[in-house]
Every structure is written in structure tokens, then in C-alpha cells.
N, C-alpha and C positions, 0 to 999 in steps of 0.2 A: 755361409754366413760372413759378411765382411767386418761389420762394426755394430757394437751395441753400446748407447750412451742415454743419458738422462737429460731431457730438457723441458722446461716449464711444466714440471709434474707429469711427463709422459715419457715412457721407456721406448726408444726408438730402436728398431732392429732393421739394419740394411743387410740385404742379401741378394743373391742372383742365383738363377737357375744353372744347371750344369751344361756341358756341352755333349749332349747325347741326342739320339734320332728321336723323333716324336711321329706318331701316327696322325693322319689327317682325320678329323672327326666325321668327314663324310664317306670318304672312299677306303679308309684305313691303310693307305699306302704310307709307308715310312719314309719320313724325309729328314735330312739335316742341313739343308741349304738356307742360311739365314738371310731374311729379307731386310730386318731392322730390329731394333731393341727400343723398349720404353719402359718406364717405371710405373708400378701399380702401388697404391697406398691401402693397405688392408688393416682394419680394427680387429684386434684380437681380445680375448677375455683378459681382464686386468690381473696384475700380478701384485698382491698385497692392497696396497691403497693407490697404485699407479696404473693409469691407463698404458696400453700397449698398442704401438702403432708399427707395422711392418712395411718397410719400404723395399719392395721386390722388383727386381729388374728380370724382365721376361723378354722372350725373343718371339719375333713374327717369322715364320718360314714359309717358304714355297711349297706347294704341292706338286710333287714329281709326276702326278698322274695327269697327263694332257686331256684325258677324257672326263676328269672331274670337274664339276662347274666352278668349285671354289679354287681360286688362285693362291691365296695366301691364308694362313691360319695362325692363331697365337696358341702357344702351348699352356697348358694347364698343370699345376702341381696337385696330384691327388691328396685329398684331405686338407688342401689349403686355399685353393682357389676354384672359383666357378665363373662362368662367363658374366660379365657385367657385375659381379659381386664385389662389394665394398667391405665385407666382413668375412672372417674365417667362419667355416661351418661351425665350431664349438660356440663361437659368439653369436651366431645366427640362431643356434638352438636355445641358448639361454634367453635371448630376446623374443623368440616364438613362445617358450613358456610363460614369460612375463606377460606377453600379449594376450595369450589364451587366458590367463588367470584375471588379469586387470584391464586389459584393452587399452584405451587411448590415454587420456591425461594422467590418470593415476599410475598407468603402467610405465608412462614417462618419467614421472616423478621417481617411482621405485628403482628404474634403471639408472637413473642418476646417483642414487645411493650406492648402486653397484658399480659406479664409475663407467658407466655406459652411456654416452650421449646420444639420445635418440628422440625424434619427434613423435608425436601421436599419430600423425598420419602415416609414418612408417610403420608403427606397430599394427595399425589397422591393415595395411596392406600385407604385412607378414600373417596375420590371422587368416585373411581372405585366401591366400595362396596355399594354405595348408590343405591337404586333400581330406575329403571326409573319412571317417573311419570305416573300416570294412564290417559288413553284417550280412548275414543270411536272412531270408525271410522266416519269421518265427512261427512257431506251431501256435503260440498264444499271443495275440496282438491286443494291446491296450489302446484305447482312443479317448481322448478328452479335449475340451478346449481351454484356451487361456486368453486373458485380455491383453491386447497390446496397447489399447487405450480404453480403460475400464467405462463400461456403459455405453460405448460407441463402436469399438472394433474388436473382434475375436478372431483367433486363429486356431490351429489344430495341432495336437501333438500326438505322435505315434510311438509306441515304446514296445519293447519285447518284455511280456510280464513275466517270464521265466528268469530272465538275467537283469531286468530293470534297465537296459541299455535304450537310450533313445534312438530311433530310427530316422525320424524326419520331422520337421515342422511345415505345415502347409498353410497357406494364405487363406482364410475364411473359414467357416464352419458349416457349410452347406453340404448337402448330400452328394452333389455331383463331384466336389473336391475329393471327398473320401472314396467314391467309387472309382474315380479315375486312377487313384493311387493303388487301389486294391486290384484294379485290371492290369496295372502295370507291373505289380509284384504279386503274383497268385502264389498260393501255398498256405495261407493262413487258415487253421482249422477252427480256432475259437477266436472270438472277438469280444472283449471286455468293454462295455461302454456304460454311460449314464443313461437316463431316461428320456434324452433328447430324441425327437422323432425324426430330425435330419440324420442323425448317425444311424438310427435304425434303418431308415430307407437306403442310405448310402452302402451300409454293410450287405443289405439284401440285394442291392443292384450289383455291386462290384464283387461280391464273394457270396453268391447264392447257396453254396454248399458249407458255408462256415456256420459254426453254432454261436449264436449270439447270447451274451451273458448280461444281464441287467444287473449293476452294481448294488449290494445291499444297503450301503450307506446312503445312496440316493433313494431307495425305496423307503427307508426309515425317514430321511428328511421330507419326502413327499407325504408321508403319513403325518408327520408333525404339523405341515402345512392345513391339511384337512382337520386335524384335531384342534387347531387354533381357531378355524372358522367355526367349528361347533362350539368351542368355548364362547366365543364372541356372540353367538347367537343366545346364549344363557347366562349372560353376565348378571341379569337380576338376581340369581341364586347367589351371587358373591355376598350381597348384603346380609349381614347377620340379623337374627331376630332382635329387636330391641335396639339396633343401632341407629334407628331414627330418632329415639329419645336422647336428647342431649341435655345435659345440665346447664342451668342458667343461674348465674351469680349476679345480682344487682348490687351496684356500688353507687352510693350517693355521695356527691362531692360537695353539696352545700345544703343548706336549709331552704326548703321550697318557699318559706314565707319572707325570709329576711333578705334584703338586697345585698348582693355580693359584688365586690369590686374585683375584676379579673386581673390577675398578676401576669405580667408579659414574661416570656421566656428569658428576656435579657435580665429583667429585674430579678427573677428567681435565681439565675446563675449568679448575679452579684451578691445577693444575700447568702447563698450557699458557699460562695467563696470567702466571704467575709467571716462566717461562722467557723469554717475550716481552718483559716489562717490563725484566727484568735485563739482557737482551741490548741493549736500546735504551739503557739507562742506562750501560752500557759503552762505547757508542759516543759518549757525551757529550750525549744528548738530555735536555732538561728534563722535568719533571712534566707541565707544561701541553702541552708539544708532543707528549708521549707520549699524553696523554689525547685530543687533537685527532685524531691519526693512528689511535688504536684505537678512537675514539669511546667512551671511558670517562669517567666522572666523575673529578674530581681526587682525591677521597678513595679511591676504589677503586684509583687508581694508586699512591697513597701507601701504602696497606696493603700491596700487593704489593712496593713497593720497600722498605719497612721489614722485610719478613720475609726472614731469610736463607735459609730452606728452605721448600718448599710446606707442610710439615707445620705451621709456625707458623700459616700461614693457615687450616689446617684444624682446629687446636685449638679455636678459638672456636666452631665448628659442633657441632652434636649429632651424637654418634658413633651409629653404626647399632646398631639395637636388636639383643639376642641373638635367634638363630633356633633353631627347634626342631630344626634339622638339625645344630647344632653338635657334639653328642655322637656323631654318627654319621658325621661327615665322613671320619675316618680309615678307617672300614669302607668307605665309598663308594670311597674312594681305591684301597684294596686290591682291591676287586671290579672297578674300572674297569681296574687294572693287569693283572688276571687275563684281561681280555678281555670282560667282561660290560659291554657299552656300550649296552644297551637300558634306557632309563630306566623303561619299564613293569615290567620284571622286578626292576630295582634297588628301585623304590618297594615292590613286593610283598615283596621280602627284607627291607628294612628295617621294614615293618610287622610281620613276624614277630618282629623283635627289639625291638618296642615303639614304633617312630616313629608319632606321631599327627599329623604335619604333612601338608600337602597335596602333591599331585604337582607343582604350580606351583613350590614352593620348590625342590624336587630338580632340576627342569628348569632353573630359573634358574641353579642352582650348576654344573650340567654343560654349560651353554652354551658357555663358553669352550673346552671340550675337544673339541667337536664339530667336524667338517670341513665347511666350507661349499662348496658347489659352484655356480659361477657359469656360467650357460649364455649362450654367445655365439650368439644367434639371428641369422640373417640378415634382410634386408628383408622385410616383409610381401608377400604376393602382391597384385596389384591387385584391385580391388574390381569387382563386376559393371557398375556404372555407369560406372567408369573405362574398362573395356574396351569397352562400348557406346558411349562417346564416340570412342574410337579407330576403331571400325568405321564410325560414322556421319559422322566427319569427313573433309574433303578430305585426301588423303594429303599435300600440301604443307603443310597446316596441322598435321601432327603431328610432334613432336619426333623427332630421329634415336633418342634413348634409347627412347621410347614406342614407336616403330615396330619397334625390335628385340624388345622385349617382346612386341608383337602378334605379330610373325613366329614367335617361339618358341611361343607359345600356339596358333596356327594349325597349326603343324607337329605338335602333339600331339593335334589335335582336328579330325578331318575334318567334323565337323558344323559347327563354327564356320568352317571354311574355305569350306564351301558357303554359309553365311550372308553371309560377306564377299562373295563372288562375286555373290550375289543383291542386295545392298545396292548394290554398285557398277553392276550393270546397271540397276537401277531408278533410279539417281541419273542414269544417262545418258539414260533415257526422260524423266525429269522436267526436266532442264536443256535438252535439246534439243527438248522438246515433241513427241516422236514417240509418242504414244499408240497408234498403230497397232501398235506391238510389244509392247503390254502383255499380250494375249492369250497370246503366246509366254512371256513372263515368268511368268504364272500357271501355265502347264503346267510350267514348269521348277520353280516353287516347290513345286507339289504333288507333284513326283516325289521331292523331297528329303525326309529324315526330319526335319522341323522343324514340329512342330505348331503353334507359335505362328505362323509365317509362313503356315501354311494357314488359320488364322483370319483373318489380315489379308487373304489372297486372297479368301476367302469374303465378306468385307465389301466389297471391291472389285467382286465380281460383283453383289451386292445394290444397289449404287449405280453400275451400270456406265455409263449414259449420261453422268451428271454428271461422273464421274472421267474419262472419255475427252475430254470437253469442257474439263475442267481441264487434261489433259496434251496438248491439241492447239491450244488458243486462248491468247491472251495475257491475257485477262481473269483476275483474281485478287482476293482479298480484301485486298490490301494497304492500299487507302485506307480500308477499313472498320476495320482494326486500328489505323491512325493515329488515325481518329476515337476509338476506343475509348481510346487514350491521352490524348487531348484530354479526354474525360469523366472520366477518373481524376484528371486535373490539377484540374479544376473542383471534383471531389468533395473532394479533398485541400484545397483552398483554402477550402472550407465545413465543413472538420473532419468530412466525411462525415455531416453532418446535414441536408442538404437532401433533401426529398421529390422525388418524380419531377416535379410540375409546374414547381417552380422550376428543378430541374436541366434540364429539357427546354428551358425558356425561355432559359436562359443558353447552353446548347449551341447553339441554333439562331441566337442573336443574336451570340454571340461569333465564330462561323464566318463572319459577314459580313465580318470585318476579315482573314480570311485568304486568301492568293492561291489561286486555283483550281488544281486538280491536273491536268494534261493527260495524254492518252494516252501520250506519248512517255515521261513519267516513270514511268508504270505498267510500261511495257516495260523500262525500265532496271532495275527492281527485281524482274524475273521470277525470277531465281535466288534461292532460299531461302538464307540465310546458313548455311554450314558443310556444304553437300552434297558428298559426296565423289565427284565426277564425274571 
């Protein structure tokens, strides 16, 4: 080391290599003959709040081996320099950790807080250069899909269900993609998957000797879809007896025989404002206090206070325009008093007398005379999804009020009563993992008049072996679903813009810092949330 000094907020360290022999990187022949020297600038980890820059003078040496294709080479300082490197290994490791955790722009901003000046593209290159974690072919393989662009494009994630470690991310979710990976990595004995037919075909093609396990959560989800179709077919049972009878309250706004002048909304507002302001003035309140209380301007309150009657406030406003109905109003009043209350008939009668106005003018004049009916309607019946939730939920998780509604619906609909019994029996099979009773359940479901459950039972028969394995063993796709959530978090962190190679690299590398998942943890989560056992 020659010199250490501080300049522009950066600690500069000037040093040079010693005078010793160095081995050629190709032929390993030792050489000490110097060709030339030059200076390298290496960024190191910061000291306190100061950046560190190492200005290192290194030698270029001749290779003494005449048979070696390399004529000259540059000496490297172990633990400090690498070929073409502009950072020391400790500094590079820090930036690699930042890049794995935060990737591009956010990683660059965080590195700036650590006094490391680096661009987002440099961080992305550091991530992509890191090697994939080592792994062996697992005994229990988990397969599931995830969305790279929701509703448009999906890819596949593979994990080790015993440890939770992600193994690979594959483009697409078709059968051939999974089959090719399984053929390239033989050895999986158990494959946990969802109910997708593509993964079933891919596992059957790529690993014919592996045991497939259909996930219990997806079985329950498929049952919920079938139950919802059943519920929608019997929505007529939701309407309670007597719900069609609604109370009617008649409210009369005017005498049917006396002519009534309709008050405009503006006039009504002025009259109410005048009465309120004068009532507050009589109580001893001031103009400003009234304005603050009524949220009015001071001039508005003063105009209302100065007017002795509401008409004085209205005199300054434009009077209503004369109507074409004015000459015929007395005739309309006589017809209305005689019992002719149909506005269409009245309009036709007035037209015979020479009325050229519109029907709307007449209707507006008659509006205060009409009797309005207010229907007092009871609460709306529950929806199909709400009833489905009551059926699929555990009974102790349903509120007492909802339980009473469900009991009333089941009492009126024998089909939904049969559906409820089938749901509870399937939940018992699923939670106790007694798949040996599934065949009896299917026979009972086929005997009921429930087409949607017939379709669900047919799907179980097509995937029988995997379904039975899922209902008898403790293996499930819970760890895979957890990894999918991890992928979603990384996608959102990159604003959904990362392509599959970068997403794959970050998923594989960030999982190294997560604790492994044990078989005991998987067994603790065997019961899917919400099962009504």
C-alpha cells in the first residue's frame, strides 16, 4: 500500500503488487519477467459513509513456456481481483444479494443507500450470471401452473414437496413440456398435481411409473363448482313463503277535488330558508353564526333576514312563463272532479278543445293530484353464491341467522337437501382421508337427481387412481401453492414486466434463503380451509 487519502467523499487507496513470480493461467509455468504495468480501479465495500476506490498497479508478465499459446498475462491478486472485474469480490457479493432480492431499479436505489453506485442493467447481469442452485431429483415432485400474464399466458413451476425447494420454471403448461422435463430428470416416485388433464397426461407420459396424487383442495374446489350449478337450478326455492306479499302504503298529497298549484323546488327551498333564518334570528343568533351553522354566505343570510315574507325574496326572481295549459286548467279541474283521472284521456279531450301543448305539461300539472303508492318490500332472498357458501362451509363457521335461512331453504327443496348431505359426506371422506368410501359416495350421488354432481362424479372416475391417492395419502399440493404465491410476490415487485428467464432465476435464488418445509408441516395443513366436516 502506497497511500490512503480522502477526495470528494471517496476513500482512495493506492497500492501495487509485489515483486514475485506468478504462474501462467493456461500452462501454470511460473514467470517473473515483466512486460509492462498498468493501473486498475476497483470499487470496494464502503467504510462508514464513504465510498472506497482501490487504485491498484498490476504487472503484465511474459509466459516463459514457448509451447503455450498465451504470450503475456496479467497477474491477479487472490481475493481482490478477477479478470475484467471492476469490483472486489466482497463488493460484488453485496450487489449480488441486492440484485437477487430487489432486481433492477429498486435494487439500484437501495444500493445507492449503501453508497454503491450501480445501474439497474448491471444488477440484472449480476443476477443472470449467478449459477442455479444445486438439487437432486426429488422423490415427491409438485407441479402447478402460474400466470405470467393473467388470462393469457401460463407457465409451470416444479418443486420438491419434501423440502419446498423450487426446481425449475417451464414455459407453458402443456403435457409435452412436463413430459420432456420428466424424461430429462428421471427418478420422481410421486407427483402431486391439480386436476388439470394436461399435467395428468404429461406425468403419465414422462414418468409412467410415478404415482400421481390429485390435490384435495382442488377436489373440494371442483365440488364447490358443481354445487353452485345445483343451487342455481333451484333458485326458486330461495323465495320464502309469503315474500311475494308486500305492504302498500298510500300517501295522498292533495285533495282530489280542489285545484292545487304546484310549488316549484326553488320556491320550496326559498320558503324553507326564510323560515329557518328567521327562527334562528328570533333565538338571538347573529348573521355570521347563522351562516356558519347553515353553511350559507353572509349576503344570502342577510337577504333572507331582510325579507319579511318569502314572497319578497321571490319577487326579484323571474316569474314562471305562461303555459299553454292556462286557458284549459279550469276545464281540467272539472273533468278531474267528475272522475276522469286518466291523463291520456284528458289530453285527448283537451286537443278536441284546441289545446296544442304536449302531454308532459298536462302530466306535470296533474302530478300533485295523483296518489303515490310506496311498496314496503322485504329483504331480498339470498343469492346462489351465498347459498353455495353456506353449503360448503363448516357448520360451526356459519352464523346462526344464515343457518336458519339455509334450514328454511332446505325444507322447501329436497334436491338441495340431498346436495347438502352429499357435500357433508364428501367432506368427511376428504378430511379423514378415507378414500376407500369414495365409490359408495359416487353411487349415492348418481342415484340423486342432481346432474351437476353427476358430472363431478364422472370426472372423479376418469382420474380415479390420482383421486384415491389424494384422499388416502397425506401428500398434497400445498407447498406448490405456497411457491406460486412467492412467484406472484416477485412478479409484483418487478411490476409484472419480468420475462421468464429473469423470473426463474430470482425464484430459484430467493428460495435459498427460505427455511425448508418439513413433512410434519404438510400434514398439519391437510385440512383445506372451510370444509364442512
